[in-house]
C-alpha positions in Angstrom: 0.8 -7.5 19.7 0.2 -8.0 15.9 -3.5 -7.5 16.3 -2.8 -4.0 17.8 -0.5 -3.3 14.9 -3.2 -4.3 12.5 -5.7 -2.0 14.3 -3.2 0.9 14.1 -2.8 0.4 10.4 -6.6 0.1 10.1 -6.9 3.5 11.8 -4.4 5.0 9.4 -6.4 3.5 6.5 -9.7 4.8 8.0 -8.5 8.4 7.8 -6.6 8.2 4.5 -8.6 5.6 2.5 -8.8 7.8 -0.6 -5.0 8.0 -1.1 -3.9 4.4 -1.0 -5.6 3.0 -4.1 -4.0 5.7 -6.2 -0.6 5.2 -4.6 -0.9 1.4 -5.2 -2.0 1.7 -8.9 0.5 4.4 -9.9 3.5 2.8 -8.2 2.6 -0.7 -9.6 2.2 0.7 -13.2 5.4 2.7 -12.9 7.4 -0.4 -11.7 6.0 -2.6 -14.4 6.6 0.0 -17.2 10.2 0.5 -16.0 10.8 -3.2 -16.1 9.3 -3.5 -19.6 11.3 -0.6 -21.0 14.6 -2.2 -19.8 15.5 0.9 -17.9 17.5 0.8 -14.7 14.6 -0.8 -12.7 14.4 0.3 -9.1 12.9 -1.7 -6.2 11.4 1.5 -4.6 8.2 1.5 -6.6 7.6 -2.2 -5.9 8.1 -1.5 -2.2 5.7 1.4 -2.3 3.1 -0.8 -4.0 3.5 -3.6 -1.5 3.3 -1.2 1.5 0.2 0.4 0.1 -1.4 -3.0 -0.6 -0.6 -4.0 3.0 -2.3 -0.8 4.3 -5.3 -1.4 2.1 -5.8 -5.0 3.2 -5.1 -4.3 6.9 -7.7 -1.5 6.8 -10.3 -3.7 5.2 -9.8 -6.6 7.6 -9.2 -4.7 10.8 -12.0 -4.1 13.3 -11.2 -0.5 14.0 -13.6 1.1 16.5 -13.5 4.6 17.9 
């Protein structure tokens, strides 16, 4: 079941590979800068960064075949 989920995420990454590195970097930098500035830090950018990293790593490790 989880292998199928990883292959599905790999298929998503296969078609949208050019978006996820930018999403990861920008959301990670935004979350770190909001923590450093002592603003009202939100958990949303951290969650976006973690999901985008999950998609990147699942896409790299999956054996997606058409």
